[in-house]
N, C-alpha and C positions, 0 to 999 in steps of 0.2 A: 215428369217419371213419363206420365200420358202422352206429352208431349211428343216424349223422342221418339217414342211408342209409332203415336203419327205420323211423323215425320220419316220415320223409318219406312212406315206401311207402304206410303207415297210414293215413295223414290223405286218402292221395289216396285210396287204397280208400273210405275211408268217407266223405265229400265224393259219389265218385261213386254209392255204396247211397244217400246221403240226396240226391244232386240228383235233381229230378225232370224228365221234359222235357215240353213243351212239348206239346201234340195239341189238336188239330180232328177230334174224334169229328163230327161232326155236317156239317160246311162246311167240308170240305177246305180248309186251305190261306188259313180269315179267322177271323177270334176266335182266335186261340189262348188256350188256358186253361192253366192249373198245376190238376187237380184233387188234394184234402186229402180225405181217406175221416176223417182226426183234428183236426175243429174245431168248433165250437157248436152248429151249425146247417146242414145242408143241404138240398136239395130234398127236401120233402114230396113222397114218392110217389102219394098221394091226391090231392092237390087237378089241376085243372086251372089253368093257367095263363094265363091271358086274358092278353094286355098288347100296348096300342097306343103305339107308340114316336113320338116328335114328331120327324121331321126336319126344320132350318129352315136351321142351317146350311153351308155346302161345305168346311169343318175336313177333313182325310183323316188317317186314318191308314192304313199301312201302305198307301200308295196310294193309298186308296177312299175315301168319304165317310166320315165316322166314325160318324156316325148308322147306317148298314147295316151299319160291321162291329159296332157294339155288337150288333145286333140277332143277327150269325151267333156272336158270344160266348155270348150268351146262351141258343141254341140249343147251342153247344157245350154250357157248365155241364151244360142242363137230360140231356141224352143221356149225359155221364156219370156223372148225376145217378142216374141210371134211367129219368126219366121217362119214359114212351112216348108214340111222337105220335101218338098218339089224344087225349092229355092238354094238350095245347101248341098252342095259337091264342094267335098272334100277327098282330098289320095293324101297318105303318109307313102313317104319311104323310109325304109331301113338300112341304116347300115354301119361300118365302122364296132364300134364297143356295142352298138344297140343291136346286132344279132344277132347273138343267142336268143332274143325275146320271140324270135319266130320257133322255134324250136318243138317239134311235138312233147306233152307231159313226156310219153317213153325217152324218146330221146336228153329231150331235158333230164331226164334224170341219172340216165350214165351217167352224166356227166358232171352234177351240180349235185345229186343225193337227194334231191326234192322235185317236185313237180316244177311245172312252165308258172309263174305269178300273173301273167301277163294270157293265159291264155282264154280266162272267163271275159275279161275287158278286147278281146281279139274277136272276141262271138261278137258281142257285145256292138260292135263300131261295123262288124260287117254285118250284121242284122238293122246296121240304120244306115247302111248306103256306103260307108268309108270304104272304101280300098284301099288295102294295102303292099303294097310292097316292096323286096329287098330286093334288095342287093348280089346277081349271082356272084361276082370277083369276091363281096366279103364272103359270102357262102363258101369259098372256094379257097382264101386265106387260111379256113377257121376249119377245114375241113367239114363242110356239111354238105350233104350232099339231098337232091331234090323229094327224099322220100323222108329224109328228117323233123322237113314242113311239118306247119302244122297246116289243120283246114282252113283256117281265115289269113293267111297270107298269097301270096302267089311271087313268084321269082320273077324278077326283068332280067336285063340282061347286067344293065349296073345305072347305079344311082345317080353317075355321073351322067347318064343318057336321061333319067327319067324329068331329075331337077327342069334341065333347062324345056325339057319335051313340054310340059307341065305351061313351065314358065311363058315360054310362046303364045300360048294357048290361051294366057290371060289370066293365069292361078293367082293370088299371089302366095309369094314363100313364107311358110312362118317357119322363123329357126330352132 
């Protein structure tokens, strides 16, 4: 019996030492990561990471839009990988079903009877240098006026012009 307790104790300690905590080093509370240093490929700290995220559906992850969550996860991975802030240039473009994520708390509440769950994340993304555009055409089709937007997003003519604009400037498209 004593040997079983010793074995269980050893296994517990071993699992605890090998278990890695989920972390959010750049965007606290969103886009959790587990960082590993012993992998075949890590972020290259000599590169500038220029990415444009195409955010077009209303799916959620951990209570926020999955596309915005992916941006948070990307920032967390790059920070954990020691990529300096000045070498990260991320843009998001929201359109289609995701368009409602850009509403102010007040307008969101009018339409959905609750506050916008994406607001805090949008604020944190902006504070970390991420530019988030919304498609003006998607806004028009959903009867969203410019004054209905939150303070953390910018209106663009169209996602159809934003996406190629940034790709032609060398930004990697993240679907």
